[in-house]
Backbone as CSV, one residue per row, in Angstrom:
resi,resn,N_x,N_y,N_z,CA_x,CA_y,CA_z,C_x,C_y,C_z
1,MET,100.339,114.580,119.490,101.445,115.490,119.209,102.153,115.026,117.936
2,MET,102.351,115.931,117.027,102.918,115.607,115.722,104.346,115.073,115.838
3,LEU,105.110,115.557,116.796,106.483,115.085,116.942,106.528,113.594,117.254
4,GLU,105.585,113.120,118.043,105.532,111.686,118.359,105.212,110.867,117.112
5,THR,104.406,111.411,116.231,104.106,110.728,114.970,105.391,110.526,114.175
6,TYR,106.229,111.542,114.125,107.489,111.431,113.406,108.440,110.450,114.091
7,ARG,108.422,110.435,115.418,109.275,109.500,116.152,108.864,108.056,115.841
8,HIS,107.553,107.788,115.834,107.071,106.438,115.524,107.397,106.058,114.075
9,ALA,107.256,106.997,113.165,107.584,106.724,111.760,109.068,106.400,111.629
10,PHE,109.897,107.117,112.357,111.333,106.860,112.323,111.649,105.468,112.863
11,GLN,110.972,105.079,113.939,111.193,103.743,114.501,110.811,102.658,113.494
12,ARG,109.693,102.832,112.802,109.297,101.863,111.768,110.335,101.818,110.648
13,PHE,110.823,102.977,110.270,111.826,103.075,109.210,113.100,102.324,109.599
14,THR,113.569,102.534,110.821,114.819,101.889,111.239,114.634,100.397,111.482
15,GLN,113.445,99.958,111.857,113.206,98.516,112.034,113.320,97.779,110.717
16,ASN,112.996,98.455,109.641,113.113,97.855,108.312,114.531,97.988,107.758
17,GLY,115.429,98.487,108.560,116.817,98.644,108.123,117.085,99.975,107.462
18,GLY,116.067,100.593,106.914,116.240,101.895,106.292,117.060,101.868,105.019
19,GLY,117.578,100.700,104.649,118.363,100.605,103.428,119.585,101.505,103.435
20,SER,120.189,101.694,104.601,121.312,102.623,104.720,122.483,101.937,105.408
21,PRO,123.675,102.496,105.241,124.830,101.937,105.944,124.700,102.123,107.460
22,ALA,125.337,101.249,108.204,125.237,101.256,109.668,125.714,102.572,110.284
23,TRP,126.726,103.210,109.690,127.266,104.433,110.273,126.262,105.585,110.239
24,LEU,125.248,105.481,109.373,124.288,106.567,109.233,123.232,106.555,110.340
25,ARG,122.950,105.393,110.912,121.890,105.288,111.916,122.100,106.217,113.120
26,PRO,123.294,106.222,113.762,123.453,107.134,114.902,123.292,108.606,114.528
27,LEU,123.675,108.967,113.325,123.494,110.361,112.892,122.021,110.689,112.751
28,ARG,121.257,109.761,112.168,119.815,109.979,112.034,119.145,110.057,113.400
29,GLU,119.542,109.161,114.316,118.961,109.169,115.660,119.256,110.477,116.379
30,ALA,120.484,110.965,116.251,120.851,112.235,116.883,120.044,113.382,116.284
31,GLY,119.856,113.368,114.974,119.065,114.412,114.326,117.617,114.390,114.777
32,LEU,117.039,113.198,114.881,115.651,113.092,115.342,115.530,113.536,116.796
33,ASP,116.465,113.111,117.650,116.427,113.530,119.060,116.485,115.047,119.187
34,ARG,117.346,115.660,118.396,117.457,117.131,118.452,116.153,117.781,117.986
35,PHE,115.574,117.232,116.926,114.310,117.771,116.419,113.195,117.630,117.450
36,VAL,113.104,116.472,118.113,112.062,116.248,119.113,112.251,117.190,120.303
37,ARG,113.504,117.386,120.730,113.776,118.299,121.850,113.442,119.744,121.497
38,ALA,113.835,120.179,120.317,113.651,121.577,119.922,112.243,121.848,119.413
39,GLY,111.635,120.851,118.793,110.315,121.056,118.200,110.408,121.887,116.932
40,PHE,109.250,122.160,116.388,109.214,123.012,115.204,109.551,124.441,115.602
41,PRO,110.258,125.160,114.757,110.576,126.554,115.095,109.315,127.414,115.061
42,THR,109.363,128.465,115.829,108.266,129.433,115.828,108.835,130.792,115.462
43,GLN,107.961,131.752,115.302,108.415,133.096,114.966,109.107,133.769,116.152
44,LYS,109.090,133.121,117.313,109.840,133.629,118.460,111.321,133.293,118.347
45,ASN,111.654,132.306,117.491,113.061,131.985,117.229,113.600,133.017,116.246
46,GLU,114.712,133.635,116.600,115.264,134.730,115.795,115.398,134.373,114.318
47,ASP,115.945,133.198,114.014,116.163,132.827,112.611,114.868,132.580,111.848
48,TRP,113.770,132.407,112.559,112.498,132.088,111.913,111.460,133.198,112.114
49,ARG,111.869,134.366,112.534,110.915,135.417,112.897,110.027,135.870,111.742
50,PHE,110.462,135.662,110.501,109.651,136.080,109.358,108.928,134.920,108.691
51,THR,109.046,133.724,109.265,108.462,132.547,108.645,107.555,131.821,109.630
52,ASN,106.307,131.676,109.270,105.360,130.934,110.095,105.294,129.494,109.589
53,VAL,105.839,128.564,110.354,105.833,127.158,109.941,104.683,126.374,110.567
54,GLN,103.784,127.044,111.265,102.683,126.339,111.918,101.827,125.516,110.960
55,PRO,101.534,126.004,109.745,100.758,125.151,108.832,101.470,123.827,108.518
56,ILE,102.787,123.853,108.454,103.547,122.628,108.217,103.589,121.787,109.487
57,ALA,103.785,122.441,110.627,103.900,121.730,111.904,102.607,121.010,112.267
58,LYS,101.476,121.536,111.826,100.178,120.937,112.168,99.771,119.815,111.211
59,ARG,100.470,119.699,110.101,100.098,118.710,109.094,100.955,117.455,109.235
60,GLU,100.332,116.322,109.078,101.067,115.064,109.162,101.556,114.667,107.777
61,PHE,102.835,114.338,107.695,103.437,113.868,106.457,103.849,112.420,106.660
62,PRO,103.048,111.477,106.184,103.371,110.070,106.424,104.623,109.640,105.660
63,LEU,105.325,108.703,106.255,106.508,108.141,105.628,106.066,107.240,104.484
64,LEU,106.684,107.398,103.333,106.333,106.567,102.189,106.923,105.180,102.353
65,GLU,106.206,104.214,101.858,106.710,102.846,101.870,107.692,102.671,100.716
66,ALA,108.542,101.685,100.837,109.520,101.415,99.783,108.796,100.989,98.508
67,PRO,109.303,101.394,97.360,108.666,100.984,96.109,108.790,99.477,95.902
68,ALA,107.834,98.911,95.180,107.852,97.471,94.913,109.046,97.102,94.048
69,ALA,109.454,97.999,93.162,110.577,97.720,92.270,111.279,99.021,91.919
70,MET,112.533,98.906,91.564,113.286,100.076,91.120,112.768,100.515,89.756
71,PRO,112.792,101.807,89.487,112.352,102.267,88.166,113.258,101.698,87.071
72,THR,112.667,101.439,85.945,113.425,100.955,84.789,113.543,102.080,83.771
73,VAL,114.428,101.901,82.822,114.557,102.894,81.755,113.223,103.030,81.031
74,GLU,112.537,101.914,80.831,111.245,101.956,80.139,110.224,102.790,80.906
75,SER,110.184,102.661,82.228,109.219,103.438,83.005,109.569,104.922,83.026
76,LEU,110.855,105.237,82.795,111.293,106.632,82.785,111.283,107.255,81.396
77,ARG,111.138,106.434,80.370,111.228,106.902,78.992,110.356,108.136,78.704
78,PRO,109.118,108.223,79.199,108.309,109.419,78.901,108.921,110.725,79.422
79,TYR,109.844,110.622,80.365,110.418,111.822,80.974,111.809,112.144,80.441
80,LEU,112.323,111.318,79.548,113.664,111.524,79.007,113.640,112.527,77.857
81,PHE,114.763,113.131,77.626,114.904,114.028,76.477,116.334,113.912,75.971
82,GLY,116.559,114.360,74.764,117.899,114.310,74.197,118.195,112.958,73.577
83,HIS,119.470,112.719,73.364,119.938,111.483,72.730,119.932,110.310,73.700
84,GLU,119.786,109.117,73.152,119.807,107.889,73.951,121.121,107.731,74.716
85,ASP,122.229,108.182,74.119,123.528,107.967,74.746,123.941,109.101,75.699
86,TRP,123.062,110.065,75.919,123.369,111.123,76.880,123.325,110.553,78.296
87,PRO,124.142,111.082,79.203,124.049,110.655,80.612,122.696,111.057,81.199
88,ARG,122.213,110.271,82.162,120.929,110.559,82.806,121.114,110.638,84.314
89,SER,120.424,111.558,84.923,120.361,111.648,86.380,118.899,111.579,86.768
90,VAL,118.594,110.756,87.743,117.222,110.623,88.233,117.227,110.962,89.715
91,PHE,116.447,111.956,90.103,116.348,112.377,91.498,114.978,112.003,92.027
92,VAL,114.972,111.376,93.180,113.702,110.960,93.792,113.592,111.621,95.138
């Protein structure tokens, strides 16, 4: 069952600390519990009646491991544009 795969991935994530503040853990646990109880939505759910999520529900999305190092300006340089002194935002 795919939901159990996500539960196990979450447990591995939290065992490693998750790199998050302590107050966030209970919120994440509550969100996962709700997701496991409800499962993936189906077209029988009113809000999802026009969207078939079964292709997503059947596919496993493994949790990524933490990067070995934080990106540096040098590693991001090929993706930069504009002036050197412009502010930069990096979304991962």
